[in-house]
DOLO-158159 format. One line per 2 residues: their letters; for each residue x, y, z of N, C-alpha, C. Coordinates in nm, 4 decimals, always signed. Layout:
residues N
a> X:Y:Z:X:Y:Z:X:Y:Z  ...
//
This chain:
residues 210
xx> -0.5453:+2.1972:+1.3633:-0.4581:+2.1549:+1.2527:-0.5172:+2.2030:+1.1204  -0.4317:+2.2652:+1.0354:-0.4812:+2.3195:+0.9100:-0.5108:+2.2102:+0.8106
xx> -0.5893:+2.2488:+0.7076:-0.6246:+2.1504:+0.6049:-0.5013:+2.1020:+0.5307  -0.4025:+2.1943:+0.5092:-0.2807:+2.1541:+0.4384:-0.2064:+2.0458:+0.5149
xx> -0.2057:+2.0555:+0.6487:-0.1394:+1.9518:+0.7273:-0.2145:+1.8205:+0.7175  -0.3480:+1.8280:+0.7104:-0.4269:+1.7061:+0.6961:-0.3982:+1.6394:+0.5625
xx> -0.3856:+1.7208:+0.4589:-0.3528:+1.6658:+0.3265:-0.2153:+1.6021:+0.3285  -0.1207:+1.6678:+0.3994:+0.0135:+1.6121:+0.4089:+0.0116:+1.4748:+0.4734
xx> -0.0696:+1.4569:+0.5785:-0.0827:+1.3249:+0.6403:-0.1335:+1.2238:+0.5393  -0.2183:+1.2683:+0.4461:-0.2730:+1.1769:+0.3471:-0.1676:+1.1229:+0.2538
xx> -0.0597:+1.1987:+0.2386:+0.0475:+1.1546:+0.1498:+0.1561:+1.0798:+0.2272  +0.2002:+1.1398:+0.3378:+0.3121:+1.0830:+0.4126:+0.2663:+0.9765:+0.5109
xx> +0.1535:+0.9991:+0.5776:+0.1072:+0.9084:+0.6824:+0.0962:+0.7646:+0.6398  +0.0267:+0.7351:+0.5270:+0.0142:+0.5946:+0.4853:+0.1478:+0.5286:+0.4589
xx> +0.2408:+0.6026:+0.3995:+0.3695:+0.5427:+0.3660:+0.4495:+0.5114:+0.4914  +0.4555:+0.6078:+0.5844:+0.5357:+0.5879:+0.7050:+0.4734:+0.4863:+0.7989
xx> +0.3427:+0.5006:+0.8248:+0.2766:+0.4117:+0.9206:+0.2776:+0.2682:+0.8739  +0.2348:+0.2437:+0.7513:+0.2276:+0.1067:+0.7013:+0.3668:+0.0478:+0.6852
xx> +0.4645:+0.1306:+0.6504:+0.5981:+0.0751:+0.6311:+0.6599:+0.0324:+0.7643  +0.6273:+0.1021:+0.8727:+0.6761:+0.0593:+1.0029:+0.6259:-0.0797:+1.0370
xx> +0.4974:-0.1046:+1.0057:+0.4443:-0.2391:+1.0248:+0.5212:-0.3382:+0.9390  +0.5462:-0.2980:+0.8161:+0.6058:-0.3883:+0.7184:+0.7440:-0.4362:+0.7633
xx> +0.8169:-0.3499:+0.8342:+0.9497:-0.3867:+0.8801:+0.9472:-0.5049:+0.9771  +0.8364:-0.5201:+1.0518:+0.8258:-0.6266:+1.1509:+0.7473:-0.7466:+1.1004
xx> +0.7194:-0.7488:+0.9714:+0.6224:-0.8452:+0.9206:+0.6715:-0.8953:+0.7850  +0.7126:-1.0229:+0.7719:+0.7669:-1.0715:+0.6468:+0.7172:-1.2136:+0.6202
xx> +0.7294:-1.2520:+0.4945:+0.6833:-1.3841:+0.4537:+0.7766:-1.4906:+0.5080  +0.7195:-1.6003:+0.5559:+0.7976:-1.7169:+0.5934:+0.7560:-1.8330:+0.5058
xx> +0.8322:-1.9367:+0.5068:+0.8072:-2.0473:+0.4149:+0.6839:-2.1298:+0.4525  +0.6533:-2.1389:+0.5811:+0.5426:-2.2214:+0.6266:+0.4121:-2.1433:+0.6175
xx> +0.3156:-2.1835:+0.5313:+0.1929:-2.1068:+0.5114:+0.1139:-2.0836:+0.6389  +0.1065:-2.1837:+0.7298:+0.0277:-2.1660:+0.8511:+0.0876:-2.0568:+0.9398
xx> +0.2198:-2.0517:+0.9494:+0.2856:-1.9474:+1.0269:+0.2639:-1.8115:+0.9624  +0.2723:-1.8088:+0.8314:+0.2508:-1.6830:+0.7602:+0.1082:-1.6337:+0.7799
xx> +0.0111:-1.7242:+0.7777:-0.1280:-1.6864:+0.7991:-0.1450:-1.6203:+0.9349  -0.0832:-1.6767:+1.0379:-0.0927:-1.6180:+1.1717:-0.0264:-1.4812:+1.1759
xx> +0.0874:-1.4684:+1.1104:+0.1547:-1.3379:+1.1036:+0.0648:-1.2344:+1.0369  -0.0028:-1.2767:+0.9309:-0.0900:-1.1866:+0.8570:-0.2071:-1.1413:+0.9441
xx> -0.2662:-1.2348:+1.0167:-0.3786:-1.2020:+1.1056:-0.3340:-1.1029:+1.2128  -0.2196:-1.1283:+1.2731:-0.1703:-1.0402:+1.3787:-0.1373:-0.9012:+1.3244
xx> -0.0795:-0.8968:+1.2058:-0.0489:-0.7690:+1.1433:-0.1756:-0.6873:+1.1210  -0.2781:-0.7510:+1.0677:-0.4032:-0.6802:+1.0391:-0.4727:-0.6354:+1.1668
xx> -0.4707:-0.7166:+1.2689:-0.5323:-0.6793:+1.3960:-0.4585:-0.5612:+1.4601  -0.3260:-0.5621:+1.4504:-0.2487:-0.4527:+1.5087:-0.2722:-0.3225:+1.4324
xx> -0.2925:-0.3327:+1.3028:-0.3231:-0.2130:+1.2239:-0.4587:-0.1554:+1.2649  -0.5585:-0.2417:+1.2854:-0.6896:-0.1948:+1.3317:-0.6770:-0.1221:+1.4658
xx> -0.5993:-0.1784:+1.5568:-0.5817:-0.1159:+1.6880:-0.5141:+0.0202:+1.6757  -0.4110:+0.0260:+1.5914:-0.3392:+0.1513:+1.5735:-0.4306:+0.2583:+1.5153
xx> -0.5147:+0.2199:+1.4215:-0.6069:+0.3160:+1.3611:-0.7023:+0.3749:+1.4652  -0.7387:+0.2973:+1.5659:-0.8275:+0.3481:+1.6695:-0.7515:+0.4243:+1.7786
xx> -0.6271:+0.3884:+1.8015:-0.5485:+0.4530:+1.9065:-0.4973:+0.5899:+1.8639  -0.4609:+0.6038:+1.7385:-0.4046:+0.7300:+1.6925:-0.5154:+0.8302:+1.6632
xx> -0.4924:+0.9583:+1.6892:-0.5953:+1.0598:+1.6619:-0.6077:+1.0887:+1.5125  -0.7224:+1.1366:+1.4730:-0.7420:+1.1839:+1.3364:-0.6746:+1.3208:+1.3255
xx> -0.5998:+1.3496:+1.2172:-0.5844:+1.2746:+1.0932:-0.4588:+1.1870:+1.0858  -0.3885:+1.1668:+1.1980:-0.2769:+1.0710:+1.1927:-0.3292:+0.9315:+1.1601
xx> -0.4452:+0.9002:+1.2100:-0.5220:+0.7836:+1.1654:-0.6323:+0.8353:+1.0742  -0.6652:+0.7646:+0.9674:-0.7678:+0.8141:+0.8754:-0.9103:+0.7872:+0.9221
xx> -0.9269:+0.7180:+1.0360:-1.0607:+0.6882:+1.0850:-1.1107:+0.8087:+1.1643  -1.2081:+0.8798:+1.1076:-1.2592:+1.0020:+1.1686:-1.3357:+0.9704:+1.2969
xx> -1.3378:+1.0631:+1.3920:-1.4093:+1.0395:+1.5186:-1.5537:+0.9936:+1.4992  -1.6217:+1.0466:+1.3977:-1.7616:+1.0107:+1.3764:-1.7793:+0.8640:+1.3377
xx> -1.6727:+0.7993:+1.2883:-1.6815:+0.6609:+1.2428:-1.6316:+0.5614:+1.3480  -1.5657:+0.6095:+1.4516:-1.4940:+0.5190:+1.5416:-1.5849:+0.4294:+1.6239
xx> -1.7005:+0.4781:+1.6629:-1.7878:+0.3959:+1.7466:-1.8387:+0.2732:+1.6715  -1.8435:+0.2802:+1.5386:-1.8911:+0.1677:+1.4582:-1.7781:+0.0875:+1.3939
xx> -1.6546:+0.1336:+1.4083:-1.5420:+0.0700:+1.3394:-1.5070:-0.0630:+1.4033  -1.5152:-0.1698:+1.3257:-1.4831:-0.3046:+1.3730:-1.3621:-0.3633:+1.3011
xx> -1.3012:-0.2834:+1.2156:-1.1840:-0.3330:+1.1443:-1.1965:-0.3186:+0.9935  -1.0822:-0.3240:+0.9265:-1.0769:-0.3166:+0.7812:-1.1140:-0.4512:+0.7199
xx> -1.1437:-0.4503:+0.5914:-1.1843:-0.5726:+0.5211:-1.0701:-0.6205:+0.4313  -1.0508:-0.7532:+0.4281:-0.9410:-0.8110:+0.3512:-0.9858:-0.9353:+0.2751
xx> -0.9131:-0.9636:+0.1666:-0.9242:-1.0938:+0.1014:-0.8554:-1.1977:+0.1900  -0.8942:-1.3244:+0.1787:-0.8176:-1.4295:+0.2468:-0.6758:-1.4359:+0.1895
xx> -0.5857:-1.4922:+0.2670:-0.4496:-1.5121:+0.2184:-0.4506:-1.5852:+0.0846  -0.3745:-1.5333:-0.0104:-0.3653:-1.5941:-0.1426:-0.2179:-1.6078:-0.1790
xx> -0.1662:-1.7296:-0.1695:-0.0239:-1.7531:-0.1956:+0.0135:-1.7315:-0.3414  -0.0855:-1.7291:-0.4304:-0.0574:-1.7060:-0.5725:-0.0117:-1.5636:-0.5998
xx> -0.0296:-1.4762:-0.5017:+0.0091:-1.3369:-0.5213:+0.1313:-1.2988:-0.4379  +0.2155:-1.3963:-0.4111:+0.3465:-1.3719:-0.3505:+0.4528:-1.4039:-0.4546
xx> +0.5340:-1.3058:-0.4883:+0.6384:-1.3219:-0.5906:+0.7721:-1.2907:-0.5244  +0.8456:-1.3971:-0.4905:+0.9665:-1.3813:-0.4107:+1.0884:-1.3413:-0.4932
xx> +1.0816:-1.3568:-0.6239:+1.1994:-1.3296:-0.7068:+1.1674:-1.2335:-0.8198  +1.0921:-1.1296:-0.7869:+1.0666:-1.0267:-0.8879:+1.1976:-0.9542:-0.9196
xx> +1.2104:-0.9111:-1.0438:+1.3342:-0.8475:-1.0885:+1.3217:-0.6953:-1.0809  +1.4241:-0.6329:-1.0271:+1.4260:-0.4868:-1.0173:+1.5296:-0.4295:-1.1126
xx> +1.4859:-0.3360:-1.1964:+1.5749:-0.2664:-1.2898:+1.5778:-0.1191:-1.2513  +1.6869:-0.0800:-1.1889:+1.7016:+0.0560:-1.1370:+1.7223:+0.1564:-1.2504
xx> +1.6592:+0.2727:-1.2399:+1.6862:+0.3786:-1.3362:+1.8302:+0.4243:-1.3201  +1.8987:+0.4416:-1.4312:+2.0405:+0.4785:-1.4252:+2.0600:+0.6223:-1.3790
xx> +1.9641:+0.7081:-1.4100:+1.9720:+0.8478:-1.3677:+1.8699:+0.8727:-1.2568  +1.9077:+0.9492:-1.1569:+1.8167:+0.9790:-1.0460:+1.6947:+1.0550:-1.0969
xx> +1.5784:+1.0195:-1.0464:+1.4531:+1.0822:-1.0862:+1.4040:+1.1717:-0.9725  +1.3879:+1.3011:-1.0007:+1.3427:+1.3945:-0.8983:+1.2142:+1.4624:-0.9429
xx> +1.1442:+1.5211:-0.8457:+1.0188:+1.5904:-0.8742:+1.0126:+1.7165:-0.7902  +0.9581:+1.8234:-0.8466:+0.9414:+1.9472:-0.7709:+0.8374:+1.9318:-0.6608
xx> +0.7545:+1.8283:-0.6702:+0.6524:+1.8030:-0.5681:+0.7051:+1.7220:-0.4508  +0.8329:+1.6831:-0.4554:+0.8879:+1.6031:-0.3463:+0.8674:+1.4554:-0.3694
xx> +0.8988:+1.3726:-0.2663:+0.8855:+1.2277:-0.2805:+0.7402:+1.1875:-0.2934  +0.7106:+1.0661:-0.3468:+0.8095:+0.9641:-0.3823:+0.8777:+0.9919:-0.5164
xx> +0.9986:+0.9412:-0.5311:+1.0762:+0.9569:-0.6531:+1.0821:+0.8245:-0.7284  +1.0799:+0.8314:-0.8594:+1.0844:+0.7104:-0.9408:+1.2151:+0.6356:-0.9161
xx> +1.2032:+0.5042:-0.8962:+1.3203:+0.4218:-0.8649:+1.3592:+0.3312:-0.9814  +1.2592:+0.2665:-1.0432:+1.2874:+0.1735:-1.1516:+1.1687:+0.0826:-1.1754
xx> +1.1910:-0.0223:-1.2542:+1.0848:-0.1160:-1.2904:+1.0991:-0.2456:-1.2104  +0.9858:-0.2981:-1.1656:+0.9812:-0.4292:-1.1022:+0.9046:-0.5229:-1.1952
xx> +0.9682:-0.6318:-1.2370:+0.9080:-0.7269:-1.3302:+0.8843:-0.8605:-1.2600  +0.7655:-0.9167:-1.2795:+0.7319:-1.0459:-1.2194:+0.6458:-1.1246:-1.3174
xx> +0.6329:-1.2537:-1.2947:+0.5570:-1.3398:-1.3847:+0.4312:-1.3911:-1.3157  +0.3179:-1.3765:-1.3839:+0.1904:-1.4272:-1.3328:+0.1163:-1.4929:-1.4486
xx> +0.0696:-1.6153:-1.4269:+0.0027:-1.6923:-1.5337:+0.0877:-1.7007:-1.6601  +0.2174:-1.7209:-1.6378:+0.3141:-1.7394:-1.7467:+0.3313:-1.6152:-1.8338
xx> +0.2902:-1.5008:-1.7827:+0.3078:-1.3747:-1.8537:+0.3907:-1.2796:-1.7674  +0.4799:-1.2048:-1.8304:+0.5582:-1.1056:-1.7585:+0.4784:-0.9765:-1.7426
xx> +0.4862:-0.9179:-1.6245:+0.4210:-0.7904:-1.5962:+0.5224:-0.7025:-1.5251  +0.5094:-0.5720:-1.5420:+0.6026:-0.4846:-1.4731:+0.5292:-0.3651:-1.4121
xx> +0.5859:-0.3162:-1.3037:+0.5290:-0.2044:-1.2301:+0.6369:-0.0995:-1.2062  +0.5977:+0.0249:-1.2148:+0.6885:+0.1352:-1.1848:+0.6978:+0.1501:-1.0333
xx> +0.8180:+0.1428:-0.9794:+0.8401:+0.1523:-0.8352:+0.9031:+0.2871:-0.8012  +0.8768:+0.3318:-0.6804:+0.9271:+0.4603:-0.6311:+1.0064:+0.4383:-0.5036
xx> +1.1035:+0.5272:-0.4798:+1.1679:+0.5303:-0.3492:+1.0694:+0.5896:-0.2504  +1.0587:+0.5309:-0.1323:+0.9645:+0.5843:-0.0325:+1.0057:+0.7238:+0.0133
xx> +1.1319:+0.7408:+0.0395:+1.1895:+0.8706:+0.0712:+1.3297:+0.8676:+0.0135  +1.3815:+0.9823:-0.0206:+1.5130:+0.9847:-0.0839:+1.6184:+0.9212:+0.0052
xx> +1.6048:+0.9404:+0.1377:+1.7035:+0.8848:+0.2310:+1.6999:+0.7332:+0.2353  +1.5890:+0.6735:+0.1919:+1.5746:+0.5284:+0.1956:+1.5964:+0.4650:+0.0583
xx> +1.6588:+0.5385:-0.0300:+1.6591:+0.4985:-0.1700:+1.7413:+0.3737:-0.2007  +1.8056:+0.3151:-0.1011:+1.8817:+0.1935:-0.1274:+1.7976:+0.0669:-0.1176
xx> +1.6855:+0.0690:-0.0428:+1.6125:-0.0555:-0.0185:+1.4604:-0.0444:-0.0311  +1.4037:+0.0660:+0.0120:+1.2597:+0.0721:+0.0357:+1.1836:+0.1226:-0.0863
xx> +1.0933:+0.0382:-0.1368:+1.0176:+0.0713:-0.2566:+0.8694:+0.0904:-0.2251  +0.8076:+0.1817:-0.2965:+0.6650:+0.2109:-0.2868:+0.6045:+0.1887:-0.4255
xx> +0.4977:+0.1051:-0.4333:+0.4399:+0.0686:-0.5631:+0.2886:+0.0893:-0.5591  +0.2397:+0.2004:-0.6139:+0.0953:+0.2183:-0.6266:+0.0471:+0.1462:-0.7527
xx> -0.0667:+0.0773:-0.7453:-0.1114:+0.0009:-0.8623:-0.2639:-0.0009:-0.8703  -0.3112:-0.0338:-0.9882:-0.4533:-0.0543:-1.0129:-0.4740:-0.1918:-1.0764
xx> -0.5962:-0.2460:-1.0638:-0.6292:-0.3747:-1.1248:-0.7802:-0.3818:-1.1425  -0.8333:-0.4844:-1.2095:-0.9768:-0.4901:-1.2387:-1.0693:-0.5006:-1.1172
xx> -1.0153:-0.5218:-0.9976:-1.1027:-0.5241:-0.8793:-1.1428:-0.3838:-0.8347  -1.0711:-0.2804:-0.8829:-1.0972:-0.1449:-0.8375:-1.2391:-0.1009:-0.8720
xx> -1.3068:-0.0419:-0.7740:-1.4445:+0.0005:-0.7927:-1.5451:-0.1102:-0.7717  -1.4959:-0.2304:-0.7509:-1.5832:-0.3458:-0.7244:-1.5565:-0.3938:-0.5816
xx> -1.4593:-0.4804:-0.5663:-1.4272:-0.5300:-0.4324:-1.3189:-0.4477:-0.3636  -1.2486:-0.3613:-0.4399:-1.1428:-0.2793:-0.3804:-1.1649:-0.1322:-0.4134
xx> -1.0887:-0.0483:-0.3464:-1.1023:+0.0967:-0.3621:-1.0849:+0.1381:-0.5076  -1.1723:+0.2250:-0.5531:-1.1747:+0.2633:-0.6948:-1.0472:+0.3321:-0.7423
xx> -0.9760:+0.3980:-0.6506:-0.8570:+0.4715:-0.6908:-0.7306:+0.3888:-0.6959  -0.7384:+0.2599:-0.6614:-0.6204:+0.1745:-0.6619:-0.5664:+0.1533:-0.5220
xx> -0.4611:+0.0740:-0.5123:-0.4029:+0.0396:-0.3828:-0.2520:+0.0596:-0.3861  -0.1899:+0.0455:-0.2691:-0.0458:+0.0635:-0.2548:+0.0188:-0.0666:-0.2071
xx> +0.1467:-0.0792:-0.2389:+0.2254:-0.1940:-0.1944:+0.3653:-0.1453:-0.1596  +0.4172:-0.1877:-0.0451:+0.5549:-0.1601:-0.0065:+0.6387:-0.2847:-0.0285
xx> +0.7640:-0.2641:-0.0618:+0.8538:-0.3779:-0.0843:+0.9952:-0.3372:-0.0468  +1.0762:-0.4363:-0.0163:+1.2162:-0.4126:+0.0184:+1.3047:-0.4876:-0.0796
xx> +1.4047:-0.4184:-0.1324:+1.5014:-0.4844:-0.2197:+1.5816:-0.5861:-0.1400  +1.5880:-0.7090:-0.1911:+1.6680:-0.8127:-0.1268:+1.8147:-0.8005:-0.1657
xx> +1.8369:-0.7541:-0.2878:+1.9707:-0.7174:-0.3341:+1.9519:-0.6174:-0.4477  +2.0542:-0.5902:-0.5254:+2.0447:-0.4864:-0.6275:+1.9414:-0.5160:-0.7354
xx> +1.9066:-0.6438:-0.7550:+1.8199:-0.6773:-0.8671:+1.6982:-0.7618:-0.8310  +1.6815:-0.7999:-0.7052:+1.5702:-0.8874:-0.6647:+1.4857:-0.8179:-0.5581
xx> +1.3549:-0.8253:-0.5767:+1.2614:-0.7700:-0.4794:+1.1485:-0.8703:-0.4590  +1.0966:-0.8773:-0.3376:+0.9834:-0.9653:-0.3098:+0.8551:-0.8835:-0.3091
xx> +0.7574:-0.9260:-0.3902:+0.6269:-0.8625:-0.3943:+0.5265:-0.9540:-0.3255  +0.4515:-0.9001:-0.2331:+0.3462:-0.9772:-0.1663:+0.2194:-0.8921:-0.1653
xx> +0.1292:-0.9220:-0.2589:+0.0068:-0.8424:-0.2711:-0.0911:-0.8672:-0.1564  -0.0648:-0.9671:-0.0721:-0.1440:-0.9830:+0.0497:-0.1219:-0.8653:+0.1441
xx> -0.0148:-0.7921:+0.1238:+0.0167:-0.6758:+0.2053:-0.0310:-0.5449:+0.1419  -0.0966:-0.5516:+0.0275:-0.1429:-0.4290:-0.0372:-0.2486:-0.3616:+0.0492
xx> -0.2516:-0.2301:+0.0451:-0.3380:-0.1539:+0.1354:-0.3953:-0.0312:+0.0649  -0.4981:+0.0244:+0.1270:-0.5649:+0.1414:+0.0709:-0.4935:+0.2704:+0.1094
xx> -0.4982:+0.3705:+0.0222:-0.4533:+0.5038:+0.0625:-0.5530:+0.5643:+0.1607  -0.5101:+0.6671:+0.2338:-0.5982:+0.7288:+0.3324:-0.7230:+0.7903:+0.2694
xx> -0.7161:+0.8296:+0.1446:-0.8335:+0.8909:+0.0809:-0.9448:+0.7882:+0.0574  -0.9174:+0.6599:+0.0770:-1.0228:+0.5587:+0.0686:-1.1135:+0.5636:+0.1910
xx> -1.0652:+0.6281:+0.2991:-1.1407:+0.6338:+0.4246:-1.2038:+0.7706:+0.4501  -1.1446:+0.8747:+0.3942:-1.1925:+1.0106:+0.4188:-1.1654:+1.0987:+0.2970
xx> -1.2635:+1.1813:+0.2603:-1.2470:+1.2732:+0.1476:-1.1530:+1.3875:+0.1815  -1.1097:+1.3958:+0.3058:-1.0255:+1.5067:+0.3483:-0.8789:+1.4877:+0.3112
xx> -0.8442:+1.3702:+0.2587:-0.7049:+1.3421:+0.2257:-0.6813:+1.3468:+0.0753  -0.5584:+1.3814:+0.0415:-0.5128:+1.3792:-0.0969:-0.4015:+1.2766:-0.1063
xx> -0.4121:+1.1821:-0.1985:-0.3177:+1.0695:-0.2024:-0.2563:+1.0544:-0.3422  -0.1345:+1.0015:-0.3500:-0.0736:+0.9743:-0.4804:-0.1580:+0.8774:-0.5627
xx> -0.1735:+0.9077:-0.6887:-0.2536:+0.8252:-0.7801:-0.1611:+0.7291:-0.8545  -0.1971:+0.6012:-0.8647:-0.1139:+0.5086:-0.9425:-0.0972:+0.5574:-1.0860
xx> +0.0237:+0.5486:-1.1406:+0.0463:+0.5938:-1.2775:-0.0164:+0.4974:-1.3781  -0.0412:+0.5433:-1.5010:-0.1000:+0.4552:-1.6038:-0.0193:+0.3273:-1.6261
xx> +0.1121:+0.3345:-1.6080:+0.1977:+0.2174:-1.6291:+0.1682:+0.1049:-1.5295  +0.1035:+0.1384:-1.4191:+0.0822:+0.0396:-1.3131:-0.0603:-0.0148:-1.3104
xx> -0.1242:-0.0176:-1.4259:-0.2553:-0.0812:-1.4396:-0.2334:-0.2284:-1.4763  -0.2606:-0.3182:-1.3815:-0.2447:-0.4613:-1.4077:-0.3673:-0.5160:-1.4804
xx> -0.3490:-0.6111:-1.5731:-0.4619:-0.6622:-1.6505:-0.5410:-0.7722:-1.5793  -0.4907:-0.8229:-1.4677:-0.5573:-0.9322:-1.3962:-0.6041:-0.8846:-1.2592
xx> -0.7067:-0.9519:-1.2071:-0.7633:-0.9156:-1.0772:-0.6711:-0.9606:-0.9642  -0.6307:-0.8682:-0.8807:-0.5467:-0.8995:-0.7654:-0.6390:-0.9189:-0.6444
xx> -0.6826:-1.0419:-0.6248:-0.7736:-1.0731:-0.5144:-0.6919:-1.1115:-0.3915  -0.6211:-1.0123:-0.3411:-0.5348:-1.0278:-0.2246:-0.5196:-0.8904:-0.1616
xx> -0.4936:-0.8901:-0.0315:-0.4739:-0.7634:+0.0363:-0.6030:-0.6986:+0.0826  -0.5976:-0.5668:+0.1000:-0.7109:-0.4940:+0.1561:-0.8224:-0.4737:+0.0546
xx> -0.9446:-0.4877:+0.1019:-1.0638:-0.4634:+0.0203:-1.1128:-0.3194:+0.0378  -1.2241:-0.2909:-0.0250:-1.2889:-0.1601:-0.0122:-1.3254:-0.1343:+0.1340
xx> -1.3151:-0.0080:+0.1770:-1.3498:+0.0302:+0.3132:-1.4962:-0.0054:+0.3401  -1.5238:-0.0861:+0.4444:-1.6602:-0.1361:+0.4653:-1.7521:-0.0399:+0.5409
xx> -1.7180:+0.0889:+0.5412:-1.7978:+0.1912:+0.6084:-1.8126:+0.3118:+0.5152  -1.9059:+0.4010:+0.5423:-1.9161:+0.5217:+0.4590:-1.7872:+0.6029:+0.4658
xx> -1.7429:+0.6504:+0.3508:-1.6236:+0.7353:+0.3474:-1.6573:+0.8672:+0.4167  -1.5690:+0.9091:+0.5071:-1.5963:+1.0298:+0.5859:-1.5920:+1.1531:+0.4975
xx> -1.6954:+1.2354:+0.5092:-1.7020:+1.3620:+0.4356:-1.7201:+1.4747:+0.5365  -1.6167:+1.5569:+0.5555:-1.6277:+1.6625:+0.6558:-1.7339:+1.7659:+0.6182
xx> -1.7907:+1.8272:+0.7184:-1.8914:+1.9305:+0.6953:-1.8275:+2.0504:+0.6306  -1.9004:+2.1110:+0.5387:-1.8475:+2.2310:+0.4702:-1.8448:+2.3492:+0.5672
//
C-alpha cells in the first residue's frame, strides 16, 4: 500500500470507522445504562483496532503486542448538550481538497456562557444529518492529544443537534506519524477544559523507519 493511501486512511478512516460505531451508540436518560453503553462502545473500539490491519486501524503491528486499550476520562454528564442549536450556512461550502465541507455553526451553553463550534458535513452525501466537529481545548498537550480531538454528531432536526463530548476521539495521527489528519480550525478553540472523551494515546506514537 502506497504512502498516499495510508494518508488517505488518516483522513477518511477515522470519520467512517468511528461514525459507524456512533450510529449504534446514543445517549439514554438513565446514567447507569448510558455508562454501560459507553463501556461497551469503548471496548468494541479497542477490539476493532486490533482486528483490523494497519493502516485501516492506526495501531501499528509493532505496538499491538503491548496494546491494552485506549485511555479515557470517566463519564462526565456535564459535557452532554442535548439541545445545542445548529445554524446552517445558507450557501453550500465546497473545497478543492474534498470533504469535509463546512455545514454551519453549533451553539451550546456551558457555565452560563454561549460557545459555538464550526461544524462540517462528514461527506457531501450525508449532508442532511451527519456532522463532524474538530475542536481544541486547554487539555491539549496535557491530558489529551496536542493536535485536538474530533466529535461526531447527528442533527435531530433542522436546528437542534446533540453534542456529547464523552464521545470525542483522537485523530489517527495521534497514534502514528504516518497519518495526515484534518486540523481543528481556529474558530473551534474552546476556552474551557473538556475533561471528557478520549485522552492522550498511552503508548509511544508509531514512527515508521525512514
